Each structure stands twice: as structure tokens, then as C-alpha cells.
C-alpha positions as a LaTeX table, in Angstrom:
\begin{tabular}{lrrr}
\hline
Residue & $x$ (\AA) & $y$ (\AA) & $z$ (\AA) \\
\hline
Met1 & 228.99 & 80.29 & 287.37 \\
Ser2 & 230.11 & 80.28 & 283.78 \\
Gly3 & 226.55 & 79.53 & 282.65 \\
Thr4 & 225.25 & 82.44 & 284.67 \\
Gly5 & 227.79 & 84.75 & 283.23 \\
His6 & 226.91 & 83.67 & 279.80 \\
Ala7 & 223.29 & 84.17 & 280.49 \\
Ala8 & 223.94 & 87.72 & 281.67 \\
Asp9 & 226.11 & 88.41 & 278.52 \\
Asp10 & 223.29 & 87.17 & 276.33 \\
Leu11 & 220.67 & 89.35 & 278.23 \\
Gly12 & 222.97 & 92.37 & 277.89 \\
Asp13 & 223.38 & 91.77 & 274.04 \\
Glu14 & 219.78 & 91.31 & 273.61 \\
Leu15 & 218.79 & 94.52 & 275.56 \\
Ala16 & 221.57 & 96.40 & 273.41 \\
Ala17 & 220.10 & 95.08 & 270.13 \\
Ile18 & 216.61 & 96.14 & 271.15 \\
Ile19 & 217.77 & 99.72 & 272.04 \\
Leu20 & 219.79 & 100.18 & 268.98 \\
Asp21 & 216.78 & 98.93 & 266.71 \\
Gln22 & 214.52 & 101.38 & 268.66 \\
Val23 & 216.89 & 104.17 & 267.80 \\
Glu24 & 216.80 & 103.19 & 264.26 \\
Arg25 & 213.17 & 103.20 & 264.13 \\
Leu26 & 212.79 & 106.51 & 265.99 \\
Leu27 & 215.20 & 108.19 & 263.75 \\
Ala28 & 213.69 & 106.76 & 260.60 \\
Gln29 & 210.19 & 107.91 & 261.79 \\
His30 & 211.05 & 111.45 & 262.89 \\
Leu31 & 214.07 & 112.65 & 260.83 \\
Thr32 & 212.36 & 113.52 & 257.62 \\
Pro33 & 214.11 & 115.81 & 254.87 \\
Ala34 & 211.71 & 118.53 & 255.83 \\
Leu35 & 212.60 & 118.35 & 259.59 \\
Leu36 & 216.26 & 118.22 & 258.84 \\
Ala37 & 216.00 & 121.31 & 256.51 \\
Ala38 & 214.08 & 123.16 & 259.22 \\
Cys39 & 216.66 & 122.39 & 261.80 \\
Asp40 & 219.57 & 123.43 & 259.54 \\
Gly41 & 220.77 & 126.92 & 260.91 \\
Ala42 & 222.77 & 127.59 & 257.80 \\
Ala43 & 219.48 & 127.69 & 255.92 \\
Gly44 & 217.80 & 129.97 & 258.43 \\
Ala45 & 216.89 & 130.05 & 262.11 \\
Ala46 & 217.87 & 126.61 & 263.68 \\
Ser47 & 215.00 & 124.94 & 265.61 \\
Trp48 & 215.15 & 122.29 & 268.34 \\
Pro49 & 212.75 & 119.51 & 267.17 \\
Val50 & 210.69 & 119.14 & 270.41 \\
Gly51 & 208.69 & 116.18 & 269.29 \\
Leu52 & 211.88 & 114.12 & 268.44 \\
Trp53 & 213.48 & 115.11 & 271.75 \\
Thr54 & 210.29 & 113.93 & 273.58 \\
Ala55 & 210.41 & 110.53 & 271.78 \\
Leu56 & 214.04 & 110.00 & 272.55 \\
Thr57 & 213.52 & 111.02 & 276.12 \\
Glu58 & 210.56 & 108.87 & 276.58 \\
Ser59 & 212.80 & 105.91 & 275.46 \\
Gly60 & 215.17 & 106.50 & 278.30 \\
Leu61 & 218.11 & 107.28 & 275.81 \\
Pro62 & 219.49 & 110.24 & 277.66 \\
Leu63 & 220.56 & 107.82 & 280.55 \\
Ala64 & 221.78 & 105.08 & 278.31 \\
Leu65 & 225.32 & 105.05 & 279.67 \\
Val66 & 224.30 & 105.71 & 283.38 \\
Pro67 & 224.70 & 102.62 & 285.47 \\
Glu68 & 221.33 & 100.91 & 286.63 \\
Ala69 & 222.07 & 101.59 & 290.20 \\
Ala70 & 222.21 & 105.33 & 289.36 \\
Gly71 & 218.82 & 105.17 & 287.57 \\
Gly72 & 220.09 & 104.57 & 284.10 \\
Ile73 & 219.94 & 101.89 & 281.52 \\
Gly74 & 223.53 & 100.72 & 282.21 \\
Leu75 & 224.43 & 100.00 & 278.57 \\
Glu76 & 228.13 & 99.16 & 277.83 \\
Ala77 & 230.17 & 102.12 & 276.54 \\
Ala78 & 230.82 & 99.97 & 273.19 \\
Thr79 & 227.05 & 99.79 & 272.69 \\
Val80 & 226.62 & 103.47 & 273.39 \\
Ala81 & 229.28 & 104.24 & 270.93 \\
Arg82 & 227.25 & 102.40 & 268.23 \\
Leu83 & 224.25 & 104.40 & 269.33 \\
Ile84 & 226.03 & 107.75 & 268.96 \\
Arg85 & 227.35 & 106.59 & 265.66 \\
Arg86 & 223.85 & 106.02 & 264.36 \\
Cys87 & 223.02 & 109.61 & 265.42 \\
Gly88 & 225.98 & 110.86 & 263.52 \\
Arg89 & 224.94 & 108.77 & 260.49 \\
Ala90 & 221.64 & 110.25 & 260.55 \\
Ala91 & 222.76 & 113.84 & 261.09 \\
Leu92 & 220.62 & 114.09 & 264.23 \\
Pro93 & 219.89 & 117.83 & 264.98 \\
Leu94 & 219.93 & 117.49 & 268.86 \\
Ser95 & 222.45 & 117.08 & 271.61 \\
Leu96 & 221.45 & 113.50 & 272.54 \\
Pro97 & 225.03 & 112.20 & 272.19 \\
Glu98 & 226.34 & 115.05 & 274.59 \\
Thr99 & 223.43 & 114.41 & 277.04 \\
Ile100 & 224.12 & 110.73 & 277.16 \\
Val101 & 227.83 & 111.19 & 277.85 \\
Gly102 & 227.19 & 114.29 & 280.14 \\
Ala103 & 224.93 & 112.32 & 282.40 \\
Ala104 & 227.30 & 109.27 & 282.53 \\
Leu105 & 230.35 & 111.70 & 283.38 \\
Trp106 & 228.28 & 113.27 & 286.19 \\
Ala107 & 227.07 & 109.94 & 287.54 \\
Ser108 & 230.62 & 108.86 & 287.66 \\
Val109 & 231.27 & 111.50 & 290.39 \\
Asp110 & 228.14 & 110.55 & 292.23 \\
Gly111 & 226.02 & 113.41 & 290.99 \\
Asn112 & 222.29 & 113.02 & 290.60 \\
Val113 & 221.10 & 112.66 & 287.00 \\
Asn114 & 217.96 & 113.24 & 285.04 \\
Glu115 & 217.14 & 113.19 & 281.42 \\
Asp116 & 217.35 & 116.93 & 280.79 \\
Ala117 & 219.23 & 117.86 & 277.61 \\
Val118 & 222.95 & 118.76 & 278.47 \\
Ala119 & 225.46 & 120.76 & 276.66 \\
Leu120 & 229.20 & 119.97 & 277.17 \\
Val121 & 231.06 & 123.26 & 277.51 \\
Pro122 & 234.45 & 123.39 & 275.72 \\
Gly123 & 236.99 & 125.66 & 277.25 \\
Gly124 & 235.35 & 125.69 & 280.65 \\
Ser125 & 238.83 & 125.92 & 282.24 \\
Thr126 & 238.57 & 129.47 & 281.72 \\
Val127 & 235.82 & 129.97 & 284.09 \\
Arg128 & 236.51 & 130.63 & 287.84 \\
Leu129 & 234.67 & 129.05 & 290.65 \\
Val130 & 234.32 & 131.49 & 293.53 \\
Arg131 & 233.08 & 130.37 & 297.00 \\
Gln132 & 230.11 & 132.35 & 298.11 \\
Gly133 & 228.20 & 131.30 & 301.48 \\
Asp134 & 227.43 & 127.57 & 301.30 \\
Gly135 & 227.67 & 127.51 & 297.45 \\
Phe136 & 229.62 & 128.92 & 294.57 \\
Val137 & 229.30 & 131.65 & 291.95 \\
Leu138 & 230.88 & 131.56 & 288.44 \\
Asp139 & 232.98 & 134.16 & 286.74 \\
Gly140 & 233.73 & 133.84 & 283.11 \\
Arg141 & 232.57 & 133.56 & 279.60 \\
Val142 & 232.59 & 130.47 & 277.19 \\
Ala143 & 232.24 & 130.37 & 273.48 \\
Gln144 & 231.34 & 127.72 & 270.90 \\
Val145 & 229.02 & 125.89 & 273.26 \\
Pro146 & 227.16 & 123.24 & 271.17 \\
Trp147 & 223.34 & 123.84 & 271.64 \\
Gly148 & 224.21 & 126.06 & 274.50 \\
Gly149 & 221.04 & 128.19 & 274.27 \\
Ser150 & 218.57 & 125.10 & 273.81 \\
Val151 & 219.53 & 122.69 & 276.65 \\
Ala152 & 218.28 & 122.46 & 280.22 \\
Ala153 & 221.78 & 122.17 & 281.76 \\
Leu154 & 225.50 & 122.91 & 281.13 \\
Leu155 & 228.36 & 120.59 & 282.29 \\
Leu156 & 231.90 & 122.25 & 282.39 \\
Asp157 & 235.33 & 122.20 & 284.13 \\
Ala158 & 235.93 & 125.43 & 286.15 \\
Val159 & 238.87 & 126.36 & 288.22 \\
Asp160 & 238.61 & 126.92 & 292.04 \\
Ala161 & 240.55 & 129.34 & 293.99 \\
Ala162 & 243.41 & 126.86 & 294.35 \\
Gly163 & 243.48 & 126.44 & 290.67 \\
Val164 & 242.14 & 122.87 & 290.75 \\
Pro165 & 239.66 & 121.98 & 287.92 \\
Gln166 & 236.15 & 121.19 & 289.22 \\
Leu167 & 233.34 & 119.46 & 287.37 \\
Val168 & 230.30 & 121.88 & 287.61 \\
Arg169 & 226.68 & 121.36 & 286.45 \\
Ile170 & 224.49 & 124.31 & 286.34 \\
Ala171 & 220.79 & 124.67 & 285.18 \\
Gly172 & 219.89 & 126.87 & 282.28 \\
Pro173 & 222.04 & 128.25 & 279.56 \\
Gly174 & 223.27 & 131.32 & 281.41 \\
Thr175 & 223.36 & 134.76 & 279.51 \\
Ile176 & 223.58 & 134.18 & 275.76 \\
Cys177 & 225.80 & 136.87 & 274.41 \\
Asp178 & 226.02 & 135.68 & 270.77 \\
Thr179 & 224.77 & 132.78 & 268.60 \\
His180 & 226.71 & 131.36 & 265.62 \\
His181 & 226.42 & 128.29 & 263.76 \\
Asn182 & 229.16 & 125.71 & 262.61 \\
Leu183 & 229.34 & 124.64 & 259.01 \\
Ala184 & 226.58 & 122.02 & 259.62 \\
Gly185 & 224.04 & 124.70 & 260.72 \\
Glu186 & 224.26 & 123.54 & 264.35 \\
Pro187 & 224.04 & 126.28 & 266.94 \\
Arg188 & 227.11 & 127.31 & 268.83 \\
Asp189 & 226.52 & 129.80 & 271.42 \\
Thr190 & 228.69 & 132.23 & 273.47 \\
Leu191 & 227.54 & 132.34 & 277.03 \\
Asp192 & 228.38 & 134.85 & 279.85 \\
Leu193 & 228.24 & 132.70 & 282.96 \\
Thr194 & 229.44 & 135.55 & 285.33 \\
Gly195 & 227.24 & 135.63 & 288.41 \\
Cys196 & 225.57 & 132.12 & 287.97 \\
Thr197 & 225.12 & 130.58 & 291.34 \\
Val198 & 226.02 & 126.97 & 291.79 \\
Ala199 & 224.93 & 124.78 & 294.82 \\
Ala200 & 227.72 & 122.86 & 296.61 \\
Glu201 & 226.17 & 119.46 & 295.43 \\
Asp202 & 226.53 & 120.68 & 291.87 \\
Val203 & 230.40 & 120.96 & 292.14 \\
Arg204 & 232.52 & 117.68 & 292.16 \\
Ala205 & 236.09 & 116.91 & 291.76 \\
Ala206 & 236.94 & 116.15 & 288.08 \\
Pro207 & 237.27 & 112.41 & 287.45 \\
Val208 & 240.81 & 111.24 & 287.25 \\
Trp209 & 240.38 & 108.87 & 284.52 \\
Ala210 & 238.99 & 111.63 & 282.13 \\
Thr211 & 241.56 & 114.19 & 282.78 \\
Gly212 & 245.29 & 114.63 & 281.62 \\
Ala213 & 248.06 & 116.99 & 281.19 \\
Gly214 & 246.18 & 120.04 & 279.94 \\
Val215 & 243.22 & 118.16 & 279.14 \\
Ser216 & 239.91 & 118.66 & 281.05 \\
Ser217 & 237.37 & 116.09 & 281.76 \\
Val218 & 234.51 & 117.73 & 279.71 \\
Glu219 & 237.05 & 118.35 & 276.77 \\
Ser220 & 238.10 & 114.66 & 276.73 \\
Val221 & 234.47 & 113.22 & 276.82 \\
Gly222 & 233.36 & 115.80 & 274.29 \\
Ala223 & 236.17 & 114.61 & 272.04 \\
Trp224 & 235.05 & 111.04 & 272.60 \\
Val225 & 231.56 & 112.03 & 271.58 \\
Arg226 & 232.75 & 113.73 & 268.41 \\
Ala227 & 234.88 & 110.69 & 267.40 \\
Gln228 & 231.89 & 108.34 & 267.57 \\
Gln229 & 229.73 & 110.77 & 265.61 \\
Met230 & 232.27 & 111.25 & 262.96 \\
Val231 & 232.60 & 107.49 & 262.38 \\
Gly232 & 228.72 & 107.46 & 261.66 \\
Ala233 & 229.08 & 110.43 & 259.32 \\
Leu234 & 232.13 & 108.81 & 257.65 \\
Glu235 & 230.20 & 105.78 & 257.05 \\
Thr236 & 227.20 & 107.72 & 255.54 \\
Cys237 & 229.74 & 109.45 & 253.15 \\
Leu238 & 231.45 & 106.23 & 252.08 \\
Gly239 & 228.03 & 104.48 & 251.61 \\
Ser240 & 226.67 & 107.45 & 249.49 \\
Ala241 & 229.99 & 107.41 & 247.36 \\
Leu242 & 229.68 & 103.65 & 246.85 \\
Asp243 & 226.02 & 103.81 & 245.90 \\
His244 & 226.61 & 106.60 & 243.37 \\
Ala245 & 229.55 & 104.83 & 241.73 \\
Gln246 & 227.35 & 101.72 & 241.23 \\
Glu247 & 224.32 & 103.70 & 239.90 \\
Arg248 & 226.02 & 106.56 & 237.83 \\
Gln249 & 226.51 & 105.76 & 234.29 \\
Gln250 & 229.65 & 107.25 & 232.46 \\
Phe251 & 230.68 & 106.22 & 228.81 \\
Gly252 & 228.26 & 103.33 & 229.05 \\
Arg253 & 229.42 & 101.84 & 232.27 \\
Pro254 & 229.12 & 102.56 & 236.05 \\
Leu255 & 231.62 & 104.76 & 237.54 \\
Ala256 & 232.48 & 101.75 & 239.92 \\
Lys257 & 234.02 & 100.03 & 236.79 \\
Phe258 & 236.81 & 102.79 & 236.33 \\
Gln259 & 239.94 & 101.83 & 238.05 \\
Ala260 & 240.60 & 105.39 & 239.32 \\
Ile261 & 237.26 & 105.41 & 241.05 \\
Gln262 & 237.95 & 101.94 & 242.57 \\
His263 & 241.28 & 103.23 & 244.00 \\
Met264 & 239.54 & 106.31 & 245.49 \\
Leu265 & 236.72 & 104.16 & 247.10 \\
Ala266 & 239.43 & 101.66 & 248.53 \\
Glu267 & 241.39 & 104.61 & 250.03 \\
Ala268 & 238.19 & 106.09 & 251.66 \\
Ala269 & 237.18 & 102.66 & 252.87 \\
Gly270 & 240.71 & 102.34 & 254.50 \\
His271 & 240.36 & 105.47 & 256.30 \\
Val272 & 236.92 & 104.74 & 257.55 \\
Ala273 & 238.07 & 101.42 & 258.84 \\
Ala274 & 241.15 & 102.99 & 260.64 \\
Ala275 & 238.89 & 105.66 & 262.22 \\
Ser276 & 236.34 & 103.13 & 263.27 \\
Ala277 & 239.02 & 100.89 & 264.87 \\
Ala278 & 240.44 & 103.84 & 266.87 \\
Ala279 & 237.00 & 104.93 & 268.04 \\
Asp280 & 236.42 & 101.26 & 269.08 \\
Leu281 & 239.48 & 101.42 & 271.22 \\
Ala282 & 238.38 & 104.72 & 272.78 \\
Ala283 & 234.97 & 103.07 & 273.58 \\
Ala284 & 236.46 & 100.10 & 275.10 \\
Cys285 & 238.71 & 102.45 & 277.50 \\
Trp286 & 235.66 & 104.39 & 278.80 \\
Gly287 & 236.12 & 104.96 & 282.57 \\
Asp288 & 239.78 & 103.64 & 282.46 \\
Pro289 & 242.98 & 105.35 & 283.05 \\
Arg290 & 243.76 & 104.91 & 279.43 \\
Phe291 & 240.74 & 106.74 & 278.36 \\
Val292 & 242.52 & 110.13 & 277.46 \\
Leu293 & 245.19 & 108.67 & 275.38 \\
Ala294 & 242.78 & 106.44 & 273.59 \\
Thr295 & 240.38 & 109.37 & 273.00 \\
Ala296 & 243.24 & 111.47 & 271.77 \\
Ile297 & 244.12 & 108.69 & 269.21 \\
Ala298 & 240.54 & 108.52 & 268.16 \\
Lys299 & 239.77 & 112.10 & 267.63 \\
Ala300 & 242.95 & 112.57 & 265.73 \\
Arg301 & 242.52 & 109.68 & 263.66 \\
Cys302 & 238.80 & 110.41 & 262.76 \\
Gly303 & 239.79 & 114.10 & 262.00 \\
Glu304 & 242.40 & 112.83 & 259.62 \\
Ala305 & 240.13 & 110.46 & 258.01 \\
Ala306 & 237.36 & 113.20 & 257.57 \\
Gly307 & 239.47 & 115.33 & 255.32 \\
His308 & 240.30 & 112.45 & 252.97 \\
Val309 & 236.70 & 110.73 & 252.85 \\
Val310 & 234.95 & 114.00 & 252.39 \\
Ala311 & 237.14 & 115.06 & 249.51 \\
Ile312 & 236.76 & 111.63 & 247.79 \\
Gly313 & 233.17 & 111.56 & 248.54 \\
His314 & 232.63 & 114.95 & 246.72 \\
Gln315 & 234.82 & 114.13 & 243.97 \\
Ile316 & 233.09 & 110.85 & 243.26 \\
His317 & 229.55 & 112.58 & 243.41 \\
Gly318 & 230.65 & 115.53 & 241.20 \\
Ala319 & 228.72 & 118.74 & 241.13 \\
Met320 & 225.41 & 117.24 & 242.40 \\
Gly321 & 227.18 & 116.41 & 245.66 \\
Phe322 & 227.56 & 120.13 & 246.48 \\
Thr323 & 223.79 & 120.89 & 245.94 \\
Gln324 & 221.38 & 121.58 & 248.89 \\
Glu325 & 219.06 & 118.84 & 247.56 \\
His326 & 221.64 & 116.09 & 247.83 \\
Pro327 & 221.78 & 114.64 & 251.25 \\
Leu328 & 225.61 & 114.15 & 251.09 \\
His329 & 226.24 & 117.67 & 252.66 \\
Arg330 & 224.49 & 116.54 & 255.88 \\
Ala331 & 227.44 & 114.23 & 256.48 \\
Thr332 & 230.32 & 116.24 & 255.09 \\
Arg333 & 229.42 & 119.65 & 256.57 \\
Arg334 & 229.19 & 117.77 & 260.03 \\
Leu335 & 232.55 & 116.17 & 259.44 \\
Trp336 & 234.13 & 119.57 & 258.60 \\
Ser337 & 232.62 & 121.01 & 261.74 \\
Trp338 & 233.13 & 118.08 & 264.24 \\
Arg339 & 236.79 & 117.66 & 263.29 \\
Asp340 & 237.63 & 120.91 & 264.91 \\
Glu341 & 235.24 & 120.82 & 267.92 \\
Phe342 & 236.62 & 119.71 & 271.35 \\
Gly343 & 240.16 & 119.91 & 269.90 \\
Ser344 & 241.30 & 119.47 & 266.20 \\
Asp345 & 243.24 & 116.48 & 265.04 \\
Ala346 & 246.38 & 118.56 & 265.14 \\
Leu347 & 245.85 & 119.56 & 268.75 \\
Trp348 & 245.31 & 116.01 & 269.81 \\
Gln349 & 248.37 & 114.74 & 267.70 \\
Glu350 & 250.27 & 117.15 & 269.61 \\
Arg351 & 249.18 & 115.95 & 272.92 \\
Ile352 & 249.92 & 112.17 & 271.81 \\
Gly353 & 253.44 & 113.39 & 270.81 \\
Arg354 & 253.96 & 115.00 & 274.25 \\
Ala355 & 252.70 & 112.00 & 276.08 \\
Val356 & 255.05 & 109.81 & 274.10 \\
Cys357 & 258.10 & 112.09 & 274.50 \\
Ala358 & 257.35 & 112.52 & 278.31 \\
Gly359 & 257.78 & 108.69 & 278.73 \\
Gly360 & 260.78 & 108.31 & 276.42 \\
Gly361 & 261.44 & 105.96 & 273.60 \\
Ala362 & 261.83 & 102.88 & 275.74 \\
Ala363 & 258.27 & 103.44 & 277.29 \\
Leu364 & 256.52 & 103.68 & 273.79 \\
Trp365 & 255.99 & 100.06 & 273.15 \\
Pro366 & 254.79 & 99.22 & 276.67 \\
Met367 & 252.53 & 102.21 & 276.45 \\
Leu368 & 250.98 & 100.82 & 273.22 \\
Val369 & 250.59 & 97.32 & 274.86 \\
Arg370 & 248.84 & 98.71 & 277.83 \\
Leu371 & 246.59 & 100.86 & 275.64 \\
Arg372 & 245.56 & 98.01 & 273.50 \\
Gly373 & 244.95 & 95.86 & 276.61 \\
Gly374 & 242.21 & 98.29 & 277.52 \\
Ala375 & 240.26 & 96.89 & 274.65 \\
Gly376 & 240.49 & 93.32 & 276.01 \\
\hline
\end{tabular}
């Protein structure tokens, strides 16, 4: 039995390595500077790169986290977290991370999944779900929906007549009232969902493991996605700062030789390591009752790290780091944007504090032990 288990583990590791390598090759092949510039809504009208999305879909990546029994690839959450970090590192201008996690969340409540692009709707609890015949109709408006006008489906939490959150999947973007872009140039749409009809099979009870006090399932998995993406962007920012410090000469020697620069790089590296460890813990707790607390910690820690690492990265790069031509801004603008999406670090820190206070001081250490056990 032990040998069989090791063989299965080896096969899973081999599959994960193949898929991650495939992702690296696809991104390197398609994500040219010209494409990234064309997709940057801050520089003009943002566009959805159809060719890249087709390549990613043909590789089966939208269903990476969906179990094999439900038609997916069945990767471990830790592997998917690494995949999403690669997307964040490359500044992928698509909702692949949201689609992967949205499909897995829907599959976890026995919903039928496909490879359609999905948007996770923040603040969906403001939408009411009204019974109409054999199905339902929605009533409400949502704002700041990532890629809301470009995707084939929306996933949101809506409140039924009894005030109970329900996980809802609807086809199409609904009525687009307004389109803005975040600092990274990614579209964030305001949608009017009033009158959208929903079939009964597209309404499910929200999974308990992804919900908490005042936290909806879509918000928690959205925060999980952003934490993983932020780790990738943090790695890009730190790597760029390290390379620049080694290459840039000042007073006849590399910047990296100056003690002040070394201290700055060490501080940034510490923040990246802490954020990565917190995101690792959240990945290990996917589908577990500890998921919401672990995700809260990860999102808060990644948001905190973003402020420090971005500042240090731009300080080391100097004026050239702020130019459109230098690629640093693709990471730093996303970090500034992602830290506030699906709950800011301050909001998640408050929720962590409330969870600790609710249990009392004597329960704090056992809570941390149980949380760490989720990574075991």
C-alpha cells in the first residue's frame, strides 16, 4: 500500500510539473510587450486577448482545480496556487485565476462546470434572489466586477427571501452600467443584474467551508486568488530590484554594494517570504473549515507586504522605474490594485481581530495550532 501511495504521489508531482511548465511556455510565447501594452486599459481601451485565452483553454487550465470526477484536471490546491502566482508574476491580462477558482467553487457544491471564462462578483450579497416560477430572478446592482463585461459567466453570492446567502451562477455579464479600470488598467465593471433570470440548478447553498461571519464564499475565494497573484507580483518586483541593484553602477560600483541598498533588499525579501508563507498556508487550507481564517491572514499579510515591497522596488529603480517603458509598473500597479480588491488588508485584519476576540485569549493559541495543522 505504501508503494502504491508513493507512486500516486510521484505521478501527481509529475503531472503538476508538466502543467506548470506548460503554463510558463504559453505565457512566454503569447505575453509579448506589445500584447501587454494593448491590453492595458490605462493606456487606452483594454482588450481581451482571444488567442491567449484560446491557448489556455485548450490546455484545460480553467478546470485545473476541479476534481477529475467532475471533469477537471484535479490538481492539488498548492499546485494551483503556484500556477496562479505565475499568472501574477507575468501580469496576465485575463481572468484565468478567477475562472480556475470559480469553477472549483461551483464544482464543490455539485454544480456543472465548463471552461467558460468566469468573473467573481465582489459584494454580491447586496443582490436579492427572488423566486419566480420554477426558477429565480435577481434584483440588484454590483460594482467593481473584475472582467465583468468580458466573461461568459458570473459567480456571486445573493441573498434569498429568508436572508440566507446562496451561491449563484449566471450566464453573460448582465447589463453593463459603467466600466472603469483599476490602477493596473484591468477592467472593473458596474453591472445591473435586476431582472436576470436564473434556473433552479444554477442556485446552490453556499459552501460552509468558504463562508464566515460577514464573509461570503465568493469574497473569500476572491481574496484567496488575489493573495496568490500578489505573491507572484511581489516576486517580480523583488527580482527586478535585485537585478537592477546588481547591474546599475553608481560611483564606480554596483548599487548592491551599498549597505543602505542591501538593507532595503533584505527588508523586501523578508516581506516577500512572509507573504509567500501566509499564502502557502491558505493554499493548504483550501476546502477546509480553516480556509476563511487562513485566507484572511494571507490577504492581510500580502497587502501589507505590497506597500513595503513596491516602495522599496521603486526607490531602488529610481526615476526609470516609473516610466511606461520599464516593466516594473506592471507588477507594482497590480499590487496597488489587488491589495484593495476582495477586501483590503485593513478589512481582513479587522476580521482576524474579531475572530480572535470572539474566542477569547485562552483560545488564541489552540486556534493558531489548529490553523497550522491545516498545512500538515
